[in-house]
C-alpha positions in Angstrom: 117.5 102.7 95.1 116.7 99.9 97.4 119.0 99.0 100.0 118.9 95.6 101.2 122.1 94.8 103.3 121.3 97.4 106.0 124.2 99.1 108.0 127.1 97.3 106.5 126.1 98.2 102.9 124.3 101.6 103.8 127.2 103.9 103.6 128.0 102.3 100.0 124.5 103.1 98.8 124.8 106.5 100.5 127.9 107.6 98.3 126.3 106.1 95.1 122.9 107.6 95.2 122.4 110.4 93.1 121.5 114.1 94.6 118.2 114.2 95.6 117.7 110.7 95.6 115.6 108.5 97.6 117.4 105.2 99.5 114.6 102.6 100.7 115.8 100.6 103.5 114.1 97.3 103.5 116.6 94.7 105.1 119.2 94.2 107.6 121.1 91.5 106.1 124.6 92.9 107.4 123.4 93.1 111.1 121.3 95.6 113.1 123.8 97.9 114.6 125.8 100.5 112.7 127.4 103.8 112.8 126.3 106.0 109.6 127.8 109.1 108.6 125.4 111.6 108.0 127.3 113.9 105.6 126.1 112.1 102.2 122.6 112.5 103.4 123.1 116.3 104.0 125.6 117.1 101.3 123.4 115.2 98.5 119.7 115.8 100.1 119.1 112.3 100.0 115.8 111.1 101.2 116.3 108.0 103.7 112.9 106.0 104.0 112.3 102.6 106.0 110.2 100.2 104.6 108.6 97.7 107.2 107.8 94.2 105.9 106.1 91.5 107.8 107.0 87.6 107.6 106.6 85.4 104.7 103.8 83.5 106.4 101.6 86.4 106.9 102.5 87.0 103.4 101.3 83.5 102.4 98.1 83.7 104.4 97.1 87.1 103.2 97.1 85.7 99.4 95.3 82.6 100.6 92.7 85.0 102.0 92.5 87.0 98.7 92.2 83.5 96.5 89.2 82.3 98.9 87.0 85.7 98.3 84.8 85.5 95.3 86.1 89.0 93.8 84.2 90.3 90.8 86.1 91.8 87.9 88.1 95.0 89.1 89.1 96.2 85.8 86.7 98.1 83.7 89.1 99.1 80.9 92.9 99.8 79.8 94.3 102.7 78.4 97.6 103.0 76.1 100.2 105.3 77.5 99.8 107.5 74.9 96.0 108.1 75.9 97.0 108.9 79.3 94.4 111.5 80.1 91.7 109.1 79.0 91.8 107.3 82.6 91.9 110.5 84.1 88.9 111.9 82.2 87.0 108.5 83.1 87.7 109.1 86.8 86.7 112.5 86.7 83.2 111.8 85.7 82.8 109.0 88.3 83.4 105.8 85.9 86.4 104.7 87.7 88.0 101.5 87.8 86.5 99.1 90.2 83.2 100.6 90.1 80.2 98.7 88.0 
């Protein structure tokens, strides 16, 4: 589950999450401070994970830098999901994606 509201909605996400689930806290739209009851985390064995993201202008700058570089083709093949073992075999023999 991705929690974008922060402290104001975290309690609801903890109640809604499944046993053994993961809640990724990515936002703080509802403010920076809160008192959170830890019991749902303990009783449901929930994993609470914070995700840090940078500002939008940094993301846009990264994309401009990527576009300005002359990247060669990165993918050497594609595989159907029904043939999932094939990419693993390809990787084991050293002909991995990204190599020429």
